[in-house]
N, C-alpha and C positions, 0 to 999 in steps of 0.2 A: 468579591475577590475569590479566586479559585483556591481551594484547599491545597496546601503544599506540605502538610504534615507527613504525607506518604514518602517524602524524600528522606525521612529519618529511618525508614525501614532498612533492614540489613542487606537487602538486595543491592544497595548502591554504595559506591565509593565517593569520596569527597569530590572527585573530578566530575562525577555525574551530577551531584548537587549543584556545583558551580555552573555546569553547562545549562541545567534547567533554569536557573535564576537568570543567567546572562541572556539566554535566548528569549525568555519571557519579557525581559526589559527591552530587548531589541525589537521583538514583535509588536509590543505595545506602541512603539513609535513608528515602525516601518510599515506595519500592515493595517493601520487604523482606517485608511481610506483607499483600499485597493479597488481599482476600477474594473468591474467584471463585465462591462458592456461588450468588450471584444475579448472573447475567451483566449484565442490564440495569442494575441498581443499581451494579455495579462500574464499568461504562463511564461512567455519569453521574458517579460520584465521581472517576474518573480524569480525565475532561475538565475537571471543576471544578478539580482539583488542578494539572493541567498549565497551566490558564489562570491560576490564582492565582500560580503560580511564573513565569509569563511565557513558557513554552515554546511555547504555541500561537500566540504572536505571529508565529512563523516559518512558520505553516501557510498563510498567504495574504498577498497583496500588494495594497496600495491603488493607486489611480491615481498614476503617477509613480514607483512602486517596482517592483522586480523580484523574483520568487521566486528565492531563493538555493538552488539544487538541492543544492549540497554541504552546506549546513546541514540541509536536509531529510533527506538521506541519513545524515549523522552522527547526527541525532536518532533516526531510525528504527533505525539499527544499535544505538545505545546502549540505547534503550528495549527493543528486542527481546532484547538480551542479559540484561536484568534481568527483564522480564515481558512476555510476548507480548500480553496484553490491553492493557497500557499502550501498546505500539506500535500496536495496532489503533485505540485511541481517538484517538491523535494523527494517525494516517494518514488517518482518515476526516474529520477537521477540514480536512485539506488537499485530499484528493480531492473531497470533497463541495462545496468552494467553489472548486476550481481553475478552473472555467469562469467563475465570477464574477470571480476575480482577473485572468484573461487576456482576457475578452471583455465583462465587465459594464460598464454605464454608471457614471458617478460616483454617481448616485442609487442604483442597485442595490448598489453596493459599500458605500455609506454605510449602507444599511438593514441589511445582514447581516454584513459582515466585522468591524466592531468587536465584535459579539456573539460570533461564532465564534472570533475571535482571543483574546478574553478568557475563553473557556471557558464563556460564559453561554448559548450556543445550540449544538446539535449538528446536524451536516449529513450528507447522504447523496448518493450518486451513482447515479441510477436509469437504467441503460442496458440491462441484460440482460432478455430476455423468454423465456417458456417455449419458444418455437421459434427463438429467435435469441440464442445465446450469443456465440460468437466472430464469427458472421456478422451484424454490426451492420446492414449494408445491408438485411437481411431483416426488420427491425423492422416490426411491424404496428400498434402502438399509434398512434392518430390524435389530432391536435390540429386541430380544424376552426374556422376563423375565423367568428365570428357577431357582427357588429356590433363592439362594443368589447371583445369577449371571445374567448378560445379555449376550445373545449369538448373536454375530454380523455376518451377512451374506450379501454380496453384494460388489459393487465396487465403488470406488471414482476415479476421474481423474482430470488432470490439477492441481494437488496438489503441491503448491510451498513448497520447502524443503522436498518434498516426497522422501523418501529413505535416508535422512541424519538427519531428525528431531529426537529428543529424545522423544517428546510428541506431540500428535495430539489432537486438539479439533475436535471431529467428530459428525456429525449429522446423525441420523437414525430414521426410522419409528418405533414407539412403538405402534401405532394403537389406541390411545385414541379416535380419530375421523378421518374422511376423510381429505385429503388434508393437508393444513398447520398446522391444529390443532393436527395432529397425529405424529408430529416429536419431538424428544428429543435430547439433547446435552450430550456428554460424553467426559471424559478425557481418552485417550488411549495411554499408553506408547508404544514405539517401541519395536519390538522383541518378541511380544507375539505369542504363537502357533496359527496358523491359520491366521496370519497377513503377507501378502506377497506383496512385490513390484514386480509387473509383467511387468512393462514397464517404461523405462525412456524416456522422451519426449524432443526432440531437437527443439529449436526455433531460430528465426533470431537473437535474443539477448540472448545468452545462460544463463539459470538459472537452478537451480535444480528443475525439475518438474517430476512428476511420476503418473502412474496409480497404484492404490492400490486395492488389493483383500482381502476380509475377508471371511474365510470359517470356520464356527463354532468356531469363536474366542471368548473366554470367558473373560469378564471383571467383576469385582465385582460391586454390586449395589452401592457401595460408589463412583463409577466413574461417576454417573449421576450428571450433572450440573443443578442446579436449580431444577424444578419439571418436572416430565414426562409430555409430551405434550407441554412444553414451548420452544421447540427447535427453531421454526420459530421466535418467539419473541426474543430469545437470539441472533440468527443469524442476524436479522435485527437491533437489538440494537448495536451489534458490528460493522456492516457495516455503521450504522448511524454515528459512530465516525470515522471510518478509511477511509471512502470515501473521507472525507476532506483531509486526509493525502495523498491519491493518487493524488488528485488535486495539493497538495503542491509539490509532486515529479515532476509532469509535469511542474509546475512552475519553479522548479530548472533546469530542462532540457532546458526550454525555455530561462531562464536567461543566461545559459552557451552558448546557440546558439547565442543569441544577442551579448554577449561579443566576441565570436569568429568572428562574422560577422563584428563587429565594428573594430576589429584589422585588419581583412582582407582588408576592403575597405579603411582603413586609410593608410595601407602600400603598397597596390597594385596600380601601376600606369598604366594608359592607355593614350596613346598619350600625355605623358608628365605631366599628372595631376593625383592626387589620384582618385580612383573609387568613393570615397565619394563626389567628386565634381559633379558627374552626378546626374541630377534631378531624374531620374528613380530610382537610387540607394537610394537616400534620401527618396523617397516615400516608398520603401521597409523597410528602417530603421524605418521610422515613424510608419508604420503598426505594425512592430514587437514590438516596444516600447509600443504602445497602447495596444496590446494584453497582454503583460507581466503585465502591471499595472492593467488592468481590471481583469485579472486572480487573481492577488494578492489580490485585493479588495474582490473578491468573496470568496477566500480561507480563508482569515483571518476574514471576517465577519462571516462565518460559525463556525470557531473555537472559536471566541470570544463569539458567541451566546451560544455555548455549555458550555463553561467555565463560562458563566454568569448565568447558572442555567437552561437553556432550557431543558425540559424533552426529546424532540426529535428535531432534526434539519434536518429532512428528505428532505424538500424542499431546504434548504440552501446548504446542502451537495451535493444533486443531481445537483444543479445549478453550484456549484464550480467544481465538477468532470467533468460534461459535457463540460463546457466552457474551463476549463484549459487544459484538455487533447486534445480536438479538436483543440484549438488554438495553443497549443504547437507543434502539428504536423505541422501546417502551418508556425509557426515561424521557426522551424528547417528546413523545406523545403526551405524557403527563404534563410536561412543561407547556405544550400547546394548549391543553385543556385548562390549565390554571390561568392562562392568559385570556381565556374567553374568546370573544370575536377578534381581538387583536392578534391572537395566536395564528390565524390563517390569513392575516393581512400581509400582502407583499411589502417587503421592506423590514418586517420585524425579524429579529435574529432567530427566534424559535421557528418561524416559518422557513427560513433559509436552512436551518439545521434539519428540519423535517425532510427536506428534499435531499440534502447532502448525505444523510446517513444511509439512505435506502440501498444504494448500490453496494455498500460494504458487505451486505449479507449475501451478495451474489459473486463478486469478483474474487479471484484467487482461491476459488473453492467455495461453492454455495453452502449454506448452512446445513442442508441435508447431506451433502457430501462430507462435511466435517463430522457429522454423526456416524457415517459409515466408517470413516477413518478411525475415530475414537473407539468404536465397537470392535473393529478388527484388531487394533493395537491392544485393547484390553483382553480380548479373547486369546490373542497370541501369547500374551504374557502369562495368562492363566494356564494355558495348555503347555507352555514351555516349562512352567514350574511344577508340573505334575510328575 
């Protein structure tokens, strides 16, 4: 059984504690036998189920409301502990509409957020391009103003929910200035003329991923999110919130791996005694428990700081994502090792976790990018204080 003592930490209010317990109970019943054989169908079914149960109401905020980052993190941690694809399905409802929550007009929010929050429409976040992954300022996709329309040309790749989303938050170059200052954000519905899914991408942990192409694809001027030239700011503001939730998902994977390892070493006997009696095994368990608690402290510090009114939590979110994703990989690797041959056997939970966790160290800012972010933030704070 997963440790829940962290819910007594002062980061949380009673409503967060109730949320975590209620979701855990729901997930234990609803996610016990998710069919992953058809990834697209599974994601659609999961979004519908999460919506009908009311969990996706937490994924976005309407005008006058605020995203509660602690709730987002608790939901992702809990879902990840039960089923990685369920976490993915929830996460994309939030990431895909994050810019609409934070920067959308009331009309834009009213058009899309009631649908995504109810699980009746799926969303995606289209930022990455073939030649610009972490280097967002190097984006080359263009949005050219032509009368009352913008004309989109270019490609996006590694887009989660690509091909099955109903709406995309898309970033393109509008040319107000070079580099980051010349990007803008747009709301792009699926199915427009000139919008093509050119490739579906297979990964070690199957998720809906695609490469998209836009060829003279027209969208109305009203599709612009915020102001033209604000695209980089919008993207970074969204990631500032949702990087903490990636860390929370990694934490959920790590907690499940620790639970699986504890069950294994308690039940498995070697030379007449449980594996848990071996000092080397106890050392591994100690390291795993330490990494889980340290990750949780970083995750919920970042979430609490944002919910407490911090304008930006760039440093805190980067620290949480870097540590939680890297250490979750190590925790899961130890769990696999403690399972012996069964640890690499298809169908074992720890084998599934081993595949699930790897992408988290890459998407929404790879680990080395987070190191750069942390270093720059730390240096800037030092120099600013001199």
